[in-house]
N, C-alpha and C positions, 0 to 999 in steps of 0.2 A: 679370701685372704690367702689360702694355701696356694692357689694357682698363681696369684700375683707374686707371692714370695718365691716360688719355684722358678718362675720366669726371670725375676730379678737376680736371684743368687746364681742361677745357672749361667745367665748371660755374663755376669761379672767374673765368675770363676773361669769360664771358658776363655775369656780374653786374657785373664791373668796367666793361665797355663799356656795359652797360645804364645804369649810373649816369651816364656821360657823355651817352648818348643822351637819356635822359628830361629831364635838366636843360637840355640844349641845345634840345630841342623846347619846353620851358617858356619859354625865353628868346627864342624866335622865330628860332633859328639853323637854317638848312637843312642837312640831313644827306644826303650823297651815298651813303654805304655803311656798312653794319654787317657786319663780317666776323669770323668765327671761323676763325682760322688765317691763314696767309700763302701766297703763291704762287698757282698756277693755281686758278681756281674749279672746284669739283666740282659744286655745285648752288646755285641761288639764285633769287630772285624779286624783283621791284620792286613796292613798295607804292604806294598812291594818292598818297603824299607825295613820291614820286620817290626814295625810299631803296632801295638795292639790298641786300637781306639775303642773305648768301652764306656758304657753307661752303667753305673752301679746303684745299689739299692738305697743307700743313705745319701740324700742329695744335700749335704751340708758342707760341700767343699769339692776338692779335686786335687789331682797331682799329675806331674810328669815324672816317670821313673826312668832314670838314665842307666846305661850300661855301666856296671861296676857299683851300683847302689845296692845296699843290703836290704832296704825297704823303701816304702813310699815316701818316707820322711827325708830321703836323700842322705841317709847315714852311709858313709863309705864302707865297702867291704874290703878292708885293707889287705887281708890275706889273699882274697880272691884276685884282686887287682895286681898284687905283687907277683902272683904266680903266672900271669899272662905274659906272652911274648911282647916285645916292645911295640910291634906294629898294631897289636890288639889293644895294648894298654893305652895307646894314644887315642883310641876311640871311646875310652871310658871317660866319665865326667871327671873323676878324681885324677886321672892320668893326663888330663888336658892342661895346657898352660894356665898360669894364674889369671891372666887377663881374660882368657876365654871363660873360665869359671865365673869370674866376677861379672862379666857382661851377661852371661846366661842367667845368673841369679837375679841381677838387678832388672832384667827385662820384664819380669812379672809385675812388680809394682809400677814400673814405668808404663806398661801397657794399661794398667788401671787408670793412671793419670791421663794418658792420651785418650782413653775412652771417655772419661769425664769431660775433657776439653771438647771432644767431638760432639757429645750430646748437648752440652751447653751451647756450642756454636750453632747447631741445627735449630735449637729452640730460639736463640736470639735472632737468627737470620730469617726463619720462617714465621714464627709467631711474635717475635719482638719481646721487649721487656718494658713493663710499666715502671716509670720512675717519677719522682717528684722532687722539687728543689727543697733544700733544708731550711724552710721558712717556718718559724714558730707561729702556730695559729692560736694556741692556748697553753697557759702554764697552770699546772695543777696546784691548787693552794697547799701550803705547808709541805711542798715537795723540795728535793734538793735543788731543782732549778729555780724555784721561787726564792729559796734562801740565798742562792748565788746571785740573784738579781737579774735573771733572764726575764725578758718582757715579750708579750705578743708582738709580732711583726719583726722581731730580730731574725736575721739570716745567719745561721751557723756556718762559718766558713773554714774553721780549722779546729782540730782536737789534738792537743799536745804538739802543736806545730805542724800537724799533718793536714793538708787541705782535704776538704770533703765537698763533693758536688751533688750528692743526693741525700734525701732523708734516710733512706735505707742504710747508707754508709755510716751515718751517725748512730743509728740503732745498733748496727753490727759492732761498732767499736765500743759502745757503752755497755752492751749486754754482757760482755765477758769481763767487765771490770767493776764488779760490785765492791764498794769500800775503798776503791783506788782513786785518789784525787786526780782530776783531769783539768788541764788548762784549756778552757773553752774560749775561742775567739768568735765573736759575733759582729755582724755589721749592723749598726743602728744609725739611722738618719745619715747614711753614707759614710760614717766613720767607724773604724774598728774599736771594739770594746773588749778588754781582756777580763775574763771571769774565771773563777775557780769553783768547780762543782764536784761533789763526791756522790757517785751513784749509790742508791740504796739497793739492797738485795730483796727481790720480791719473788713470790711464786704465783704463777698464773696458769690457766688452762687454755689449751687450744680448742678448736671447734669439736674435736673428738674426745675431749676430757682428759687429754694427756697433760700431766703436771710438768711445768718447766720452771727452772730457777734462773733468773736473769737479773742483770743490773739495769736500773731505770733511773732517770733524773726527773721525770714528770713533765714532759713537753708533748704536745699533740701537734701534728702537722696542720697546716692551713687547709681548710676545706674548699678553697677557691679552685674551681675546675680548671682554670687557666694554668695552674701550677702542675697539673698532671699531664703526662704525655706517654706515648708508646714509642720506644726507640727500636728501630730495626737496623741491622748492620749488614754491610756487604760481607761476602765469605771470609776475606782475610781479616777484616775488623772483627767479625764474629769469633774467629779462632782466637784472636788476641783477647777479646772479652771473656771467652770461655776459659782461657788460661788464667786470667785475672780472677775470675770467679772461683776456679779450683784453688788458687793460691789463698783466697780469702777463707776457704774451708780449712785449709792446712793451718793457717794462722789461728783461726777460731778454735780449732781442736787443740792446738798447742796451748793457747791461753786457758782453755777450760781445764786441761790436765794440770797446768801450773796452779790454777785456783784451787783445785782439789788438794794438791799437796801443801798449799799454804793455808788451807782451811777456810778460804773465802767462799767456796762452793762445795756442795755435797757431791758424793760420787754416785748418786742414784740415777744420773743420766746415762751411765754406762749400761748398755743393754745387750742382750744376746739374741739368739734365734727367735725367741717368742716375740720380743719387741720389734725386731726387724720384720717378721711376718705380719704382725699387727699393723705396723706403719705402711707396709707395702699394700695391704688391702685397703687401708684408709686413703692412701694417695691414688690408688687405682680407681676408687670410687669418685674421685674429683676429676678424672679425665686423663687423657694421654700426656698432656703437658706436665701436670703435677707428678704423674708416675715417672716420666722420663727425668724430670728434675730430681726426684728422689733417688732414682737409679744412679744419676751422676754423682750425687752427694755420697751415696753408699760406695761407689767405685773409688772415690778418693779415700774414704775410710778404710776400705780393704787394702789399698796401696799403703797407707800409713801404718796400719796394723802389721802388715807383713814386713815393714822396715824396722820394727822394734828390734833392738839388739838382743834378741832372745834366741838361743839355740833351738832348732826345729823350724824357726821362721827364716825368711830370706835375710832379714837384718842380722840374725845370728850368724849365718853363713858369711855374710859380707864382713862381719866383725872378725871372724876367723881368718879371712883372706887378708884383711888389713894387718893382722898380727903376723901372718905368714910373710907379707911383703916387708915388714920391718925386721923380722928375725932372719929372713932368708930361707926359711924352711917351715913346713906346717907344724902345728901342734901335734904332740904324740897321740897315738890312737887311744890311749888310756884317758888322757885329758879330754879329748873330744867326746868319748863315750860318756864320761861323767857330766860334761857340759850338756849333752843331749838329754840326759836323765833330769838334770835341773831344769832345762828348758821345757821338757814335757810336764813337769810338775807345775811350773809357772803358768803355762798355757791352760792346763786343766783347772788350776785355781782361779784364773781369770774367767774361764767359762762358767765355773760354779758360781762365782760372785755375780757375773752378769745375769745368769739364769735366776739367781736369788732376787736380784733387782727386778727382773721381769715378773716374777711371781708376786712380789710385794706390790708392784705397780698394778697388776691385774686385780689383786685383792682390794687395793685402794679404790 
């Protein structure tokens, strides 16, 4: 479990920080350090550009420290940068043009999304993807589907007007909408039938005993083997499918967060390092494809988390730059310092909450 976790998290953090690094170099910003992990340095070397590449003792993240930063969180050293001559100030992160800072910060999450797309593309082109048509094989008695009038043999063709082509697409759409009425279009005897179904919220366990809260309507896919197939894609098609799969994860994450705030789902699915480590070990036990798929999902999650508009995260910096673009000048040093302190509190609070969820999950 620990080995799988370290491989996954180090891989994702490296690509995230590499995005920052490459774009910063392209923009002419000097980089002082590229670190995998936090805390004391275990091993490192300094390259010809003056960047210290290092591996640190606490493998729960990483950072790129730019010239002119006060610390690893990229808080600007306003006084130090202001004291530099103009030619040196232009090499600092905070002395760079607004568009350069924006691109550099955005490059980290973008790198995570691109990595996820690449992983999914390799899986889809090399191993393929098992799919089945959205044909109803069985309707669970007394379920929302039975109440709505769904019948065995129906072909589900659209949900809320959105066409669906696979049974997985139906499950994905319904699972994040417990208690939300859905307009279901099925094809029955060659003719469309409009139905209205309200998914119920259920809790179920996966093969490892992990509890999941989902929306379900109570239909089972057909067991006819002719309905199942493995689809493999050419490289360009695989990239497109990888992008689509990554987008599905973004949408599902957004839907889950919305459900938490509206009270339709509990927040116990938010996990921290313990849960990630546990799942990494579980997926690794299933083989390389399952582990790679998990790494891709986690990469999207890392990108989304870093885009949260919270100071200390990339999204917080981008928020500051948007305000700067509107005002024509950056926020004052005092305001930014206060915002960073608030951001630190929010990030620590989220980590404590996630770890609490992890602990409860393991106790359960």
